[in-house]
Every structure is written in C-alpha cells, then in structure tokens.
C-alpha positions in Angstrom: 25.9 -0.4 9.0 23.3 -2.1 8.1 20.3 -3.0 9.8 17.4 -5.3 8.6 14.0 -3.9 8.9 11.2 -6.4 10.1 8.0 -6.2 7.4 5.1 -6.2 9.4 1.5 -7.1 7.3 -2.0 -6.0 9.3 -5.9 -7.1 7.8 -8.4 -5.0 9.7 -11.8 -5.7 9.9 -14.0 -2.8 11.6 -17.8 -2.6 11.8 -20.0 0.6 10.8 -22.6 1.4 12.7 -23.5 0.5 16.3 -19.8 -0.9 18.2 -21.8 -3.3 20.6 -22.6 -5.7 18.1 -19.5 -6.6 16.5 -16.1 -5.4 17.8 -12.6 -4.7 15.5 -10.4 -7.2 14.6 -7.3 -6.8 13.2 -4.6 -9.5 12.3 -1.2 -8.9 12.4 1.7 -11.0 11.2 5.5 -10.7 10.2 7.6 -11.9 7.3 9.4 -14.2 9.7 5.8 -16.1 10.1 4.3 -15.4 6.9 4.6 -13.7 3.7 1.9 -11.5 1.4 0.8 -14.4 -0.9 -2.9 -15.5 -1.2 -3.0 -18.3 1.4 -1.9 -15.6 4.4 -4.4 -13.3 3.1 -7.6 -15.9 3.1 -6.6 -17.1 6.1 -7.0 -13.6 7.7 -10.5 -13.8 6.3 -11.2 -17.5 7.4 -10.5 -16.2 10.9 -12.6 -13.1 10.7 -15.3 -15.6 9.7 -15.1 -18.2 12.2 -15.5 -15.4 14.8 -19.0 -14.3 13.3 -20.0 -17.7 12.1 -23.5 -16.8 13.9 -24.0 -13.5 12.0 -27.1 -13.5 9.8 -25.8 -10.8 7.0 -22.1 -10.0 6.9 -21.3 -7.0 4.5 -18.2 -6.8 3.6 -16.0 -3.5 2.1 -12.3 -4.2 0.6 -10.7 -0.9 -0.1 -7.2 -2.0 -1.1 -4.8 -1.2 -3.6 -5.8 -1.9 -7.1 -2.5 -3.9 -7.7 -2.9 -6.2 -5.1 -6.1 -7.0 -6.7 -7.5 -9.1 -3.5 -11.3 -8.7 -4.2 
C-alpha cells in the first residue's frame, strides 16, 4: 500500500522581549498551494512587513539551514 504524505512548509516570526508590542506570526502552506522556491519564501516576509509596516525598527535574525541560503 502506498500513501502520499502532505509536505507542509512553515515560516515563523517570533518576537523577542516584550510580547505586548508584537505577537508571533506563523505562515503555513503545503505543496498543493506552493513550493519552496524563493518567491514563496519572499511572500512570507512580504506578509510580515505588511503587518508591521508602521514599526520604526525591525531586526530580523535568520536561523536557517546553510543549504537553504535565504540570507
């Protein structure tokens, strides 16, 4: 018997420090909607920046697998 697994992707934006200022945000999608290409990854950052467009300062720390090379 063969069953296909759903491949899902996640990009999380978690604030450090005071949680009252900014809430965590997770962007989830699966392979039926989009893949793991640069356009999909950039769209998650675009969504994050739209949500926080009025912030005076945003610092991003990216902790990724070096093979993905998103920096």
